[in-house]
N, C-alpha and C positions, 0 to 999 in steps of 0.2 A: 472833496468828501461831501456827500449830500445826505442830509438826515431824512430817514424814511420813518414816519410815525405809523405804528401798527394800530391804527384806529379800527373800531368796529366797522364792519362792512355790511351794507344792506344788500342781500342777494335777491330778495323779492319783496315787493310791497304792493299788493293789489287787493282786490275785493276778497280774494280767497285767504289772505293772511299776509303776515310779514315774517321774513326769514332773515336772520342776522348771523354773520360770522364774527365771532369774538375770539381774540387771542388772550390767553391767560397763562401765566407761568405754571410750570409743573410742580415746583416745590424745591426738592433737593436732587441735584444731579451728581452721579458718581462718574468720574472720568478715569480711565486707565490708559496711560501713555506708553509708547514703546521706547527702546533704547537707541535707535539709530539717529534720531534728531529730537532729543528730549525736550528742549525748550521750544523749538519751532512747532512741534506737534502738540505741545501742551497749551501754549498761549491761546490758540483759537478755541480750544475747549473752555478755557477760563473766560475769555471775553464773551463768547456766544452765550454761555450759561448765565453769567452774572448780569450782562446787559439786557437780558430778557427776563430778569426778575427772579432768578433762582439762586439758591446757595449751591456751592460746589465742594465736593470732596474729591481731591485729585491724588491718584496713586501713580508715582513714576515707576519706571522699570527698576527692579533691584540691581541691574547692571549700571544704571546711571541716575542715582538718586540725588547726588549732591547739588548739581546745578539747579534742579527744581526746588529742592529744599531752600536753597539760597534765595530763589525767586520768592518763595513763601515768606522768608524773613523780611525781604524788601517790602512786600505787599501787606505785611501784618499791621502797619500803622495807617494804611490807606483805606481799609474796609472795617466795618463794624465786626465785632467778635463773632466768629462762627460763619461768616459769609463765605470765606475761602479757607478751606482746611487742606493741608498737604500732608499725606501720610506715606512713609516709606515702609515697605514690607515685601514679603514673598508671595508666592502664588495663592496661599490660603487667604491672604488679605483681600485679593481680588475676588475670590469666591465669596468671602463674607460680604463684601460690598454688593456683589450681584444678587445675593440672596436677602440682603437686609430690607426689611419691610419699610423702613423709614427713608429709603432712597427711592425716588420715583422714576429715575431713568439712568441707564448706563450708556456712556459713550466710550467705545473701545477702539483703539488702533493697535494692530499687531498681526500675528500670524493667523492663518486659517485654523490651525489645530487649537490654538488658545481661544480663538473666537467661538469655536463650537462649544468649548467648555463654559465660556461666559454666557452664551445663549442658553445652555442647559441650566445653569445656575439661576439666570434671570427668569426662567420659565416657572420657577417655584411660586412666584407671586405675580406672574404675567407682567413683569416690568417692561416699560418701554425701552427700546434698545436701538442703538446705532452702531453698526460694525463697519470699520474700514480695514479690510484685510489685505492679504498679500496680492501681488500681481505678477503676471508673466507676460509683460507687455511686448507686443510685436511691433516692429518697424518694417515697413515695406518700401524698398527703393525701386522706383519704376525705371523702365528702360531709358527714359529721356532725362534722367537725373544727371547733374554735373557732379561726378564723384569728388573731384578736387575741391569743389565749393562746399560740399556737405560733410566731408570725412571728419573734420574736427568736431563738428556739431554732433555727428553720430557717436563719435568716441565719448564726448562729454556727456551725452544723454545716456550712455550705457555705464560709464565708470565714475560718474559723480558720486562722491562719498564712498569710493571703492565699491560701487555697485550696490550699496546698502540703502536703497531708496525704493519704496514700493512702486513708484511709477517710472523707474529707470527702464531703458530699453534692455530687454532680456532675451529677445529673439530677433535677429536681424535677417530679413528675407531680401535677397538681392537678385535682380534679374540676371540671367546667365550671361548676357552680353556685357555686363559691368562687373561680374563676379570677381574676376582676377584683379581688376584695377582697384576694386573696393578693398579686397584683402591686402593688397600691397600698400595702399594708402593708410589703412588702419594699422598695419604692422609697423610702418615707419613712425607713426605717432606714438604707439605703445612703447617702442624701443627707446624713445627719447624721454619718457616719463620717469621722474624721480619718485621712488616709493620710500617712505621712511617716517621718522618721528615727526609728528605734527608741529612740534615746537621749533623745528628747523625751518626757517623761512624759505628755503629752497625746495622743501618737500611739496610735491604735487598731489600725491595720493597717500593716505594713511593706512593703518592696519584694519583687519577685520576686528570688530569691536570686542568680542568676547570669545572665550575658548569653545563654548558650545557651538557657536556659529562657525568658528574656525574649523572645527571637526566636520561640520556639514559640508563646508566648501572643499575641504580636503577629500572627503568621500566622493563628491561630485567629480573632482579632478581625477581621482583614481579610476572611477568607473569610465570616464571619458577616455583615458589613456588605454583602457582595455577594450575599447570599441574598435572593431576592424575598420581599416581604410580611413579613419579620421586623421586629419592633420592638425597638429597644434602649432600655430604660427608663432606665438610668443607665450612666455610664461609656462604654465602647466604644473609647476610645483611651488610650494611655499618657499620663501627666502630663508636660508639657513641663519640661525642665530636666535637671540631672544625676541619675543613679541610674535604677534599673529599676522605677519606680513605675507601677502600674496601679490605677486606682480600682475599687472593687467594681462589676462589670458584670452587669446583669440583662438577659436576653434573653427576650422573649415571642413568642408565635405562631411557634414553631420546633418542628420534629419530627425524627424519625429520618431518616437519609440526609444529614445535615449533619455536618461535621467536629466541631462543638462538641458535638453529642449523641453521636456514635458513638465519639469518641476521648476520651482523658483529657487535658484542657488543663493540669492541674496549675498553676492560677493562679486569680486572683480573677474568674472568669467563671462564671455559672450560667444554664443554660437552664431556663425555666419552661414545661412542656409540658402542654397541655390534654388531658383525656381525658373520656369519657362513661361507659363501663362499666368497673367494677373489673377484670373478667377481661381486658379489653383492656389496661389499664394494667399488669397483672402480666405479660402476654405481652410487651409492649413493653419493660418493665424487664428481663426475662430475656433479651432478644435482644441479648446482648453476649458478647464473648469474655473480658471482664474478670471478676475475682472480687471478693473481699473482702466488703464489707458492703451492707446495704440497711436501710431503715426504713419503717415504716408509721405514720401519724399519724391518730388519731381518738379519739372519746370512748368508744366501746364497746371495752373491752379484749379481750373474747372475739372479736369480729369482726375487730379489727385483728390479733390473733394468728393467726386463720385465714388471713387474707390474706397475712400475712408467711410463713406456712408454705408458700405457693405460690411464694415467690421462690427463685431459683436459688442464693442465697447462704445459705440456711437462717438467716434473721435475724429471729426474732420480736421485736417491739419493744413496750414498754409505751407507751401513748399519751402523747405530748408528751415523750418521752425519746429522746435520741439515744444509744443504748447497744447498738449492733449486735453480733451475734456474727459473726465473720468466717469465711471459707470454710476456714480451716485447722482449725477445730473446737476448737483449743486453743492455748495458748502453753506447752507443757509442757517443763520443764527436762529431762525424760527423753528428749527428742529427741536429746540428745548421748550416749545410752547405747545399748548393744547391743539392748535391747528398749525399747519405748515404751509408756507408759501415758497415754492421752488422756482428756480430759474434754470432753463435749459440753455447752456452756453453754446455759442456758435463758433466763431473763428478764434477766440482767444479765451484765456482764463479770466473769470471774475474773481475778485478778492473782496470778501465781505469783512468789513471792519466795524468796530464799535465807535459810536460817536459821542454819546452823552452819558455822564454818570447817572446811576439810578437815583430816584427822587426820595423815596422813603421806604424803610423796611418796617413792617409790622410783625416782628418776630420775637417770640418768647423762646429762649434757648433751653434745650435739653441736651445733656452730654451723655453719650453712649460710648462705653469703652470698646475698643477693637483690639484684637490680638492676632498674632500669627504663631507659627510653630515655635518661635523663639520667646514667646511670652508677650506681655503687654507692650505695645509700641506707641500708644498715643490714644487720643480721643477724637471722636467725630462729633461735631456740634450740629445737631439737626434742629430744624424749626418746628415747633408744635403748630404754629399758625402759618400755613403755607400760602396764604393769599397776600399779594403785594398790592399796595394802594393804587399804583398806576402801572400800566404797561410801559415798558421801557422803550426808548428809541434805539434804533439800530441804524447803521449807515453802511453803504456799500460803495465800492469803487468798481466800476465796470468799464475797463479800458477797451473802448471800441467794440463793446459787446452789442450784438444785435439779436439777443436770444428772445425766446417766446415765453411769456410768463404762464405758469400753470398754478392753479390753486386747488388744493385737495385737503380733505379732512384726514388727519392721522388718528 
């Protein structure tokens, strides 16, 4: 871990004048986290906001509040009062945070539909906004790929967390010469997977997380079954009995123009799409309104990188590795500051982590009640004085990263 001090930068100093770039905390950040990975996706919001000098109000999903609230209990004795507030509530709480004049920025991770509502609410006072929304990530298997070597990685990339990951593989494009072999290899893997209770140590895939998402996945499966000429290789129907369990479902001989391919199912369902020419596969992969990641699989690294450079998500991938760069270009802690420094990642993911605790807070506390449709649920502590005495240090770990730094004013 290497500490990176965000000191003031001199952009120009000559006879015509001096120009400086200064990083300053925004003040109070509101964060809204999703249900699929409540802790994993909340912690970066907490660390990036706090270690860049902001107070944070975090709202977990109403489907998964307990783990995040427990995290708040653990952190309560570590920070000054009001620095980190965690509130559980329903949709109206998120809207209230987005519209609140005392919150300077919203960081939201979730669906596109909800992201649009957050953006509309934040527009009331032109609040700064970061949205990480859904993805319909494509993986392209080139004709020189070794199917036996990559089948397990393809499967894991698609069905991790039962497909409930924004950057999971959701469309698999396979060259026609490898199509049957890929379908057979993936079918064998799917047939051996144990689906069930996550408390059972033998379980490999768990359930769909909530009833609403379960109904969406069921609807996608029903539409797929009604599509002419489509082959369902494995799964296809929920597992009978209690719980929202769906077996890993592989669908062959399907193409664009279907709900499964065009939308994000966010469940354990993968369409396997045949292609003949690479240029056609890239064009079809890019034909989506979703962002996030993409991957290219092949033996020839140079060729795979060239193909990946044509994808709309700028995601060059090493052969046989699912390590996509997403469309945000970075996960920079400085998104919570007045100016942002971004890193374009090259062959692998960068992970930004916090290094040093903050130095001094100059904060007078003001308590503002917040309610949802069920009535009062807690208080949000906002700082009247939003300037912090020092800019905080951040750190990053860039494993073998050879990215190009860009600096821009946000």
